[in-house]
C-alpha positions in Angstrom: -5.6 -14.0 -15.3 -1.8 -14.5 -15.3 -1.3 -11.9 -18.0 -3.5 -9.4 -16.2 -1.6 -9.9 -12.9 1.7 -9.4 -14.9 0.3 -6.3 -16.5 -0.8 -4.8 -13.2 2.7 -5.5 -11.6 4.5 -4.0 -14.6 2.4 -0.8 -14.7 2.6 -0.3 -10.9 6.4 -0.5 -11.0 6.6 1.7 -14.0 4.9 4.5 -12.2 7.0 4.0 -9.2 10.2 4.2 -11.3 9.2 7.3 -13.3 8.4 9.2 -10.1 11.8 10.9 -10.1 11.2 14.6 -10.7 8.6 17.2 -9.6 5.2 16.9 -11.3 6.1 14.1 -13.7 4.2 11.1 -12.3 1.3 13.2 -11.2 0.9 15.0 -14.5 1.2 11.7 -16.5 -1.4 10.1 -14.2 -3.7 13.0 -14.7 -3.4 12.7 -18.5 -4.0 9.0 -18.4 -7.0 9.2 -16.1 -8.5 12.1 -18.0 -8.2 10.3 -21.4 -9.5 6.9 -20.1 -12.1 8.5 -17.9 -13.5 10.5 -20.8 -13.6 7.3 -23.0 -15.4 5.3 -20.3 -17.9 8.1 -19.9 -18.5 8.2 -23.7 -19.1 4.4 -23.9 -21.5 4.4 -21.0 -19.3 2.9 -18.3 -20.0 5.6 -15.8 -18.8 3.6 -12.7 -15.3 3.2 -14.2 -15.2 6.8 -15.4 -15.9 7.9 -11.8 -12.9 6.0 -10.6 -10.7 7.6 -13.2 -12.0 11.1 -12.6 -11.8 10.7 -8.8 -8.1 9.9 -9.1 -7.6 12.7 -11.6 -9.2 15.1 -9.2 -6.9 14.0 -6.4 -3.9 14.4 -8.7 -5.0 18.0 -9.6 -4.9 18.8 -5.9 -1.6 17.0 -5.4 0.1 18.7 -8.3 -0.7 22.1 -6.8 1.9 21.3 -4.1 4.2 19.1 -6.2 5.3 21.6 -8.8 8.6 23.3 -8.3 9.2 24.4 -5.5 7.6 21.1 -4.4 6.1 21.0 -0.9 5.0 17.4 -1.0 6.0 14.3 -2.8 4.1 11.2 -4.0 6.4 8.6 -2.5 6.2 4.9 -3.1 2.7 4.5 -1.7 1.2 7.2 -3.9 3.0 5.9 -7.0 1.9 2.3 -6.4 -1.7 3.4 -5.9 -1.6 5.5 -9.1 -0.1 2.6 -11.0 -2.7 0.2 -9.7 -5.6 2.3 -10.7 -4.1 3.1 -14.1 -3.4 -0.6 -14.8 -7.0 -1.5 -14.0 -8.2 1.3 -16.3 -6.0 0.1 -19.1 -7.1 -3.5 -18.8 -10.7 -2.5 -18.7 -10.2 -0.3 -21.7 -8.9 -3.3 -23.7 -11.6 -5.7 -22.3 -14.5 -3.3 -23.1 -13.7 -3.5 -26.8 -14.7 -7.1 -26.7 -18.3 -6.1 -25.8 -18.8 -2.8 -27.6 -21.0 -3.2 -30.7 -21.3 -0.5 -33.3 -20.0 2.2 -31.0 -18.4 5.2 -32.6 -15.8 5.2 -29.8 -14.2 1.9 -30.4 -10.6 1.6 -31.5 -9.4 -0.9 -34.1 -6.0 -1.5 -32.3 -7.1 -1.1 -28.6 -4.1 -2.9 -27.0 -1.6 -0.7 -28.9 -3.7 2.5 -28.2 -3.6 1.5 -24.5 0.2 1.2 -24.7 0.4 4.6 -26.3 -1.6 6.1 -23.5 0.8 4.7 -21.0 3.9 4.9 -23.2 6.2 7.0 -21.0 6.1 4.9 -17.8 6.0 1.7 -19.8 8.8 2.4 -22.3 11.1 4.1 -19.8 10.9 1.1 -17.5 11.4 -1.4 -20.3 14.4 0.6 -21.6 16.2 1.0 -18.3 15.7 -2.6 -17.4 17.2 -3.8 -20.7 20.2 -1.4 -20.4 20.9 -2.5 -16.8 20.7 -6.2 -17.8 23.0 -5.6 -20.8 25.5 -4.0 -18.4 25.4 -7.0 -16.1 23.5 -5.1 -13.3 20.3 -5.9 -11.5 17.3 -4.4 -13.4 16.4 -2.8 -10.1 19.7 -1.1 -9.4 19.5 2.7 -9.2 21.1 4.9 -11.9 20.5 8.0 -14.0 19.3 6.2 -17.2 15.7 7.3 -16.9 14.4 9.7 -19.5 13.7 12.4 -17.0 17.3 12.1 -15.7 18.5 12.5 -19.3 16.5 15.7 -19.7 17.8 17.0 -16.4 21.4 16.2 -17.5 20.7 18.3 -20.6 20.2 21.3 -18.4 16.4 21.4 -18.2 14.6 22.2 -14.9 12.2 19.7 -13.4 9.2 21.5 -14.7 10.7 21.9 -18.2 11.4 18.2 -18.3 8.0 17.4 -17.0 6.4 19.6 -19.6 8.3 18.0 -22.5 7.5 14.5 -21.4 3.8 15.4 -20.8 3.6 16.9 -24.3 5.4 13.9 -25.8 2.9 11.5 -24.2 0.0 13.5 -25.7 1.6 13.3 -29.2 1.9 9.5 -28.8 -1.8 9.3 -28.0 -2.7 11.4 -31.0 -0.4 9.3 -33.2 -2.0 6.0 -32.0 -5.5 7.3 -32.6 -4.6 8.5 -36.1 -2.9 5.2 -37.1 -5.3 2.8 -35.3 -6.4 1.2 -38.6 -2.9 -0.2 -39.5 -3.2 -3.1 -37.1 -2.0 -3.8 -33.5 1.4 -5.2 -34.4 2.4 -2.5 -36.9 1.1 0.3 -34.6 3.0 -1.1 -31.7 6.2 -1.3 -33.8 5.8 2.3 -34.9 5.3 3.4 -31.3 8.3 1.6 -29.9 10.6 2.6 -32.7 9.6 6.3 -32.3 10.1 6.1 -28.6 13.5 4.4 -29.0 14.6 7.0 -31.6 13.7 9.9 -29.3 15.3 8.5 -26.2 18.5 7.5 -28.2 18.7 11.1 -29.6 18.4 12.6 -26.1 21.0 10.2 -24.7 23.5 11.1 -27.4 23.0 14.8 -26.7 23.8 14.1 -23.0 26.9 12.1 -24.0 28.1 14.9 -26.4 27.5 17.5 -23.6 29.5 15.5 -21.1 32.3 14.9 -23.7 32.6 18.6 -24.3 32.8 19.3 -20.5 35.5 16.7 -20.1 
């Protein structure tokens, strides 16, 4: 119960923190609800798939007015609701694997696959919190260390950055599904190392660009 509450709080805040540019939080939420909703439908959990697809449908309508030039924004309330539903879906995804027997849709490393599905909001939050603490700042202090800020600083538009991050999340999901047989710990290490490598590379490009300007 304590772990579940902690997971819910972390994912809720992760979505709130990643909601920094047009279309990003909504598109990632749409990807997550589509993937998990489809899985719940395939394993026969229709009631949970309805919750996922209902949120996904709302996000489709929201994104119509949230892409550049954005007319509406998600705000804290929208991001918190999105994080809450996605956290419940992720927990249910892991828990369902304890009851599925001989289903062709089970994953051998369900917790790591769930993390891969939510990799961008989760890893970005973990990364910026660690960097802020190492600098002696509050983990909740605002800055431009988020991955979407890094891409914007590289000269990308909001929608270009959103497209890159959306595509990257898809690649992480595919990677996790392909490597699910190597075990939870090893798959998690691979996911985190790859995410760290990509963000470090992008951060160094920004630092190099700022150095040239100065």
